[in-house]
FILO-906059 format. One line per 2 residues: number of its first residue (from 1); their letters; for each residue z, y, x of N, C-alpha, C, O. Coordinates in Angstrom, 3 decimals, padded with zeros to 6 digits. Layout:
<dolums>
NUM = a = Z:Y:X:Z:Y:X:Z:Y:X:Z:Y:X; ...
</dolums>
This chain:
<dolums>
1 = xx = 024.369:-020.390:-015.227:024.080:-020.430:-013.800:022.815:-021.236:-013.522:022.052:-020.918:-012.610; 022.602:-022.283:-014.318:021.415:-023.119:-014.140:020.147:-022.347:-014.489:019.102:-022.537:-013.867
3 = xx = 020.248:-021.471:-015.493:019.086:-020.660:-015.888:018.702:-019.681:-014.774:017.518:-019.453:-014.523; 019.693:-019.111:-014.119:019.425:-018.146:-013.053:018.718:-018.828:-011.887:017.769:-018.276:-011.330
5 = xx = 019.165:-020.008:-011.519:018.502:-020.711:-010.415:017.082:-021.119:-010.797:016.197:-021.146:-009.942; 016.856:-021.436:-012.065:015.497:-021.776:-012.514:014.587:-020.547:-012.457:013.430:-020.653:-012.052
7 = xx = 015.099:-019.396:-012.855:014.310:-018.159:-012.808:013.970:-017.801:-011.373:012.842:-017.405:-011.080; 014.939:-017.935:-010.478:014.698:-017.621:-009.065:013.659:-018.566:-008.485:012.793:-018.132:-007.725
9 = xx = 013.724:-019.840:-008.824:012.739:-020.778:-008.284:011.359:-020.549:-008.881:010.354:-020.779:-008.208; 011.289:-020.101:-010.127:009.988:-019.826:-010.762:009.360:-018.542:-010.244:008.146:-018.481:-010.050
11 = xx = 010.164:-017.527:-010.022:009.651:-016.209:-009.652:009.697:-015.971:-008.149:008.866:-015.238:-007.614; 010.643:-016.572:-007.475:010.841:-016.314:-006.048:009.668:-016.743:-005.191:009.254:-016.004:-004.297
13 = xx = 009.122:-017.926:-005.448:008.012:-018.418:-004.635:006.780:-017.514:-004.741:006.222:-017.148:-003.707; 006.335:-017.141:-005.938:005.174:-016.231:-006.002:005.422:-014.884:-005.322:004.504:-014.297:-004.749
15 = xx = 006.650:-014.401:-005.384:006.964:-013.134:-004.730:006.844:-013.273:-003.217:006.280:-012.402:-002.555; 007.366:-014.354:-002.674:007.301:-014.580:-001.224:005.846:-014.723:-000.770:005.455:-014.157:000.251
17 = xx = 005.053:-015.473:-001.523:003.642:-015.650:-001.171:002.895:-014.315:-001.243:002.082:-014.010:-000.371; 003.168:-013.536:-002.264:002.528:-012.234:-002.416:002.875:-011.303:-001.261:001.990:-010.638:-000.722
19 = xx = 004.134:-011.244:-000.878:004.546:-010.387:000.227:003.910:-010.841:001.539:003.509:-010.010:002.354; 003.817:-012.137:001.744:003.182:-012.665:002.949:001.713:-012.271:003.003:001.232:-011.815:004.040
21 = xx = 000.999:-012.443:001.898:-000.426:-012.105:001.873:-000.655:-010.601:002.011:-001.598:-010.176:002.679; 000.193:-009.801:001.389:000.065:-008.346:001.529:000.286:-007.912:002.970:-000.380:-006.995:003.450
23 = xx = 001.200:-008.553:003.652:001.459:-008.227:005.048:000.234:-008.543:005.902:-000.134:-007.752:006.771; -000.392:-009.675:005.668:-001.587:-010.058:006.430:-002.754:-009.117:006.131:-003.487:-008.719:007.036
25 = xx = -002.922:-008.765:004.851:-004.021:-007.873:004.471:-003.811:-006.495:005.070:-004.771:-005.851:005.493; -002.562:-006.033:005.112:-002.269:-004.712:005.673:-002.686:-004.631:007.140:-003.243:-003.624:007.578
27 = xx = -002.417:-005.689:007.892:-002.794:-005.695:009.306:-004.313:-005.625:009.458:-004.814:-004.934:010.345; -005.034:-006.322:008.615:-006.491:-006.303:008.697:-007.046:-004.961:008.231:-008.056:-004.494:008.757
29 = xx = -006.405:-004.345:007.261:-006.852:-003.033:006.793:-006.654:-001.967:007.871:-007.453:-001.036:007.974; -005.610:-002.095:008.664:-005.402:-001.156:009.763:-006.567:-001.205:010.743:-007.005:-000.168:011.241
31 = xx = -007.068:-002.394:011.019:-008.208:-002.533:011.921:-009.444:-001.883:011.311:-010.205:-001.216:012.012; -009.647:-002.070:010.017:-010.807:-001.471:009.340:-010.702:000.050:009.354:-011.693:000.738:009.602
33 = xx = -009.525:000.573:009.092:-009.334:002.032:009.090:-009.608:002.607:010.473:-010.265:003.641:010.589; -009.120:001.961:011.511:-009.371:002.444:012.875:-010.854:002.408:013.202:-011.362:003.313:013.866
35 = xx = -011.549:001.390:012.752:-012.989:001.296:012.997:-013.731:002.417:012.282:-014.644:003.019:012.849; -013.352:002.696:011.062:-014.006:003.766:010.302:-013.724:005.117:010.928:-014.608:005.973:010.973
37 = xx = -012.509:005.323:011.413:-012.170:006.606:012.022:-012.907:006.824:013.342:-013.202:007.965:013.695; -013.205:005.763:014.068:-013.918:005.910:015.330:-015.421:005.937:015.151:-016.154:006.163:016.115
39 = xx = -015.888:005.715:013.954:-017.335:005.658:013.697:-018.062:006.972:014.011:-019.136:006.912:014.610; -017.550:008.143:013.650:-018.292:009.378:013.969:-018.520:009.563:015.468:-019.583:010.032:015.876
41 = xx = -017.548:009.204:016.281:-017.732:009.334:017.738:-018.825:008.401:018.229:-019.624:008.773:019.088; -018.863:007.201:017.692:-019.881:006.245:018.101:-021.260:006.638:017.603:-022.268:006.319:018.235
43 = xx = -021.307:007.332:016.467:-022.603:007.788:015.924:-023.185:008.911:016.778:-024.404:009.053:016.869; -022.315:009.714:017.409:-022.790:010.806:018.259:-023.421:010.292:019.536:-024.292:010.954:020.100
45 = x = -023.006:009.137:020.002:-023.501:008.608:021.279:-024.857:008.042:021.125:-025.435:007.550:022.094
</dolums>
């Protein structure tokens, strides 16, 4: 049981940090994608 808690503490923190950073990057990528998609309309003006 002690080994399992050690594995969770070793692996759990990096997983949580990774998921948090991926969530933040995804939100910023959505903004970039929307900007790229609207670019042709702005180029026509």
